[in-house]
N, C-alpha and C positions, 0 to 999 in steps of 0.2 A: 598668390591668385586671390583676387577679390571675390568673396562670396556674394551670391545673388541675394537681394533683399527686396521683396515684392511688397508693394504698397497698394492697398484699396482705399480709394477716397470717394466717399459718397455721402449724400444727405441723410440725416436721420428722419426716415419716413415713418408713417403710422402703420404698424402691423405689416412689415415688408414681406415680399413673396420669397419663395425658396431660393431663387437665384441670387438674391441679396446675401443669403448666408452661404451659398456656394462660393461666392467671391471671398467672403470673409475666411471660409475654410482654407483658402489658398494664400491668405495674407500672412506676412510677418509683421506688418504693421497696418492697422485699420484706423484711417483718419476719418473722424465725423465732420463732414463738411457743414458747419453750422454758421458760416459767415456769408452765405449767399442770401439773396433777397427772398422774402416770403412771397409765395405764390398762392392766390386764393384758388380754391377748388383744385388743388393738386394733391399728389400723394403725401405731401407733407403733413396734411391734417385729415386725410380720409382714405378709406379703402372699402373694397367690396367683399361681401360674403355671399354664399350661395344658400337660398332658403330650402327647406324641406321639399318644396314643390319644384325645384330646379331653377327658379328665377334668381337673379342677382340683385342685391340691394346694397345701399351705401351706408356706412358708419362714418359719421363726421364729427370731429372734435370742434366745438364752437370756439371761435376766436374773438378776443376783445377788439374793439375798434382801435386802430392805430394807423399812422401814416403808411402810405403805399410803399415807401422806400425802406420800411423796417427790415432789419435783418432777421433771419430765422432765429438766431440765438436770443433775440430780444422779444419774440412774439409771445404774448401772454394768452393764456386760456381764458375764455370769458368767465369772470368769477360769479356772475349772476345766473349762469346756466350750469349748475353742477349736476343736474339730473341726467345729463348725457352719459355719465359713467354707468349708472345703473341700467339705462336703456341699452348700452352696448352690451353689458353683461347678459342682459335678458335676450338680446338678439343672437349673441353667440350660443347662448344655451339652446334657444328655439332652433337654430340652425344645425348644431352639432351635438346636441344633447344625447343622441343615440349613437354617436360614433364610438367604436371600440375602446379608444383610449381617452374619451372625454374626461373621465373622473381622474385620470393621471395628470393631465395638463390644465384643466380649467381652474383648479384651486390657485395655481400659480398666476394665471391670468387675472383672476379675481383679486388677489393680493395686490398685484400692480395697479390695476384700474382703480381700486379703491384707496390708493395712496395719494393723497393730494399733491399736486404739483402746480406751481404757478406758471411755469413757462412751457410751451409746447415742446421745444427741443429737449428739455430735461425729462419730460414724460416719455417722448419717443425713444430717447436713449435707454431709459430704464426698461422699457419693453424689448428693445433689441438685445440688451444685456441679458434679459430673462431667457429669451430664446436661445441665445449663444450658450448660456449655462445648460439649458436643456440638451443641446447638441454637442456639448463638450468642446466648444470653440473658445480659444483664450489667446487670441493675438495681442500683441501690445496695442493699446488703444490711446488715441490722442485726439483731442478736438482741435479743429483748425483755428479756433479762437485762442488757443494757447500758443500758436505759432506767430511768426512775423511775416510769413509769405502773403503777398498781395497781388492783385491783378484780377483778371476775369477769365473764365473758361480755361483754355489750354494754358495760358500763361500762369494763372494761379495754381493749377494742378501740378505743372512742371516745377513751379517754385516750391511748392510743398514737398515734392519728392526730393528735390535738392536739399532742402533744409532738414529732413528726416534721415537722409542718407540712403534713400531707396534707389536701387539700380534698375527696378522694373515696375511699371505701373499696370495693373490689371484693370481695364476699363470696361464699363458696361457698353453694349452694343449702341445704345442711343447716343453715345458721345462721338461715334465714329467721325461724323462730318466735320465737327470743329477741331477735332484732334488732328485729322489728317490735313485740314486746311492750314493749321498752325503747328505743324509737327516740328518746326525748327526750334521751338521752345524745349522740346524734349531732347532734341539733338544737342542743343547747347548745355543742357544739364547732365548729359551722358546717361539718360534714362531711356530704356527700352519700353516699348508699348505692347501689350497684348490685349485683344478684344475678347470679352467673354462671349462664347458661342456655345451656350448650354441649353439643349432642347429641354423644355419643361416635361417632367415625367407625367404619364397618365396612371391614375390609380383609382380605386373604388371610393367614390364620395357619397355623401348622404344625399337622397333624392335622385331623380332621374338625370341621365347624361353626365357630362364631365365639363367643367369650366376651368381653364388654364389660368395661371397667374393669380390665384387667390392668395391670402396671407398665409404664411407658413403655418399658422395654427391649425389650418384645415388638414394639411398633411399630417401634422403632428397628432391630431386627434383621430384621424382615420387610420394612420399607419403605426403610430408609436414611434418613440425616439429612436430605438435601434434601427428600425428600417430606414428612417429618414437620414440618419447618419450614414448609412450604407449608400443611399442615393447621392448624398453630397460628395461622398468620396469618389464617385464615378468621374472619369476624366475625359469628357469629349474633347474634340480638337479645338485648340485655341489659335486664333489667327493674329499674327503680329502686324503692326502697322508698318 
């Protein structure tokens, strides 16, 4: 009997949300999708935090000028705008400095952001690895740029699954339309598909109200690593394609 091998294939975004790591927690193989085209004003180089007054604001990594068709793996951080790192650290401290577990998590974030990186994907991957380390997540990790799989959307993902020997692909809910439309690629590859349906937990945040889908560091600093690990181990229903 062939054992199941679950793949998660996702872009290396900046300060991903909790659900990103809930997917990784279920993965046997985590493929960093760095071969897609860079998109301006996307999660690839920015994310939101909640201020002490309850409003959200953006943290954006400045990008060097490059052709529109540049792949994510080749995107360079603007070398002339290095102050963004300190600005982001000050913003995180201002928003979460009074959180119960701020002192436990912030020094790790500080070391990461103060480590110079030329390329956006490399910096994002380092941040993702840091959060995985905090959460005790250690799937086999591969970059798509290390593989030979080609194509776009469903074709690319199915080809990656075939190449790495995955029998199941855990997809995020936002990919449902194009995967269901071109599901034959997965059928041909002998790969089953599940869509993540993981309701975002509600917890006590800094400031009034609650904002969903903030970076995972918000939960880590407010709840601590042990509590977040417990949340990620919860298993809401997963729907198959």
